[in-house]
N, C-alpha and C positions, 0 to 999 in steps of 0.2 A: 437597584436597578442597574445602572451605573457600575457598581462594583462587578453583578455579572456579566454583563459585556464587557468588564475588561479583564477579567478572568477566561470566560470566552474567547476575546482575541488573543491574548495571551498563547492561550492553550493550542490555536489555529497554528499563532507563528512559530512555537514548538513544533508542532506536526511538519509544517512545511520542512525546517528545517533537517528532520530528520527523514523525510521524504516518507513519511505515514500518510496513509487515508486515513481516514475515521471509520468508514463503515468496513474497513478491511483492521483494526487494530493489532499494532505490531509493540508498542510502547507505553500506550495513553489509550486506557479504555472509559468511554463514556458510562455513567452508572446514571440511567434517566434522573431528573429529578431529586439528583444528591450529589453530583460534581465528576472528579474524574477518579482513574486507579492508576497508579504504574504498575503495568503488568510484566515487566521485563525481571530477569531476576539479579540480585544486588551482592556484589560479593565487597566484603568489608576487607580494605586494602590500609595497611601500613600499621596493623594492629595485630595483637595475640588471637586468634580466634577461639572462640568457649568451648573447651574438653568436649567431643561427642563422640558415641562410638564410630569405630570405623565404617560400620555399613552403615549408618545416618550422611557422612562425609561423600561415600562413594554414591550416595543416593542423589546428594547435591549436587553432585558434579556430573551424575547423568543428568538429573535435570537441569541442568543450565547448556548441557549437550546437546540436549532436542530441542531445546527451549530454541538455542542459537539456528537450528537446522528447519525449525519450525519459520522464524523469520526469514531466514533464506530462502526457503519455497515460497514462504509470501511474497516475497520483493520480485522472484521471478513471473511469479506467477502473477503480478503487475506489469511487468517488462511485456510479457508472452500477450498481454492482452493488448498491451498500446500497440503493440509489433502487428498484430493481427486487424486492430480497428485501422490503423495505417496502411493495410494493404487491402481492406474492404474499400476506403474511400479510394485509392488507386485503382481501384479494381472497377468502381462504379463510375467516375471519372472516366475512363476508358470505354468504359460501353455504352457512358452516356457520350462523348464526343466518336465512337463510330457508328451509334446510331442515326446520330446528327449527321453525319457524313452520308451515312447512305439517302437517308433523307433527300438533303439536297442533290446527291446524282440522277435519284428515281425524278426528281421534280426539273431536274435539266432536260431526260428526257423525254418529259411529257412536254414540255414550253418545246 
């Protein structure tokens, strides 16, 4: 039990460092009752890549390119949601202040 809590805490810290949300994974996917899966494409640096057909290399490059665009879109979507939430809060506060001001003015006229 302590081990699982330690792993969960470590994954939470890694996600925070990467700016990732568990509900919208970009790098680490939670596999229920199993653990975690790293879902970002991996590229080996500094060693000779295995010989593969040119088509497979192109597909791998295309896959990495598509993945990076998907990651950028998810990050942009999260930013838009945060901005939208901030705007909604600001509008709600402004409406609340206007409503309270209207009530105070009406009460002053009655008195």
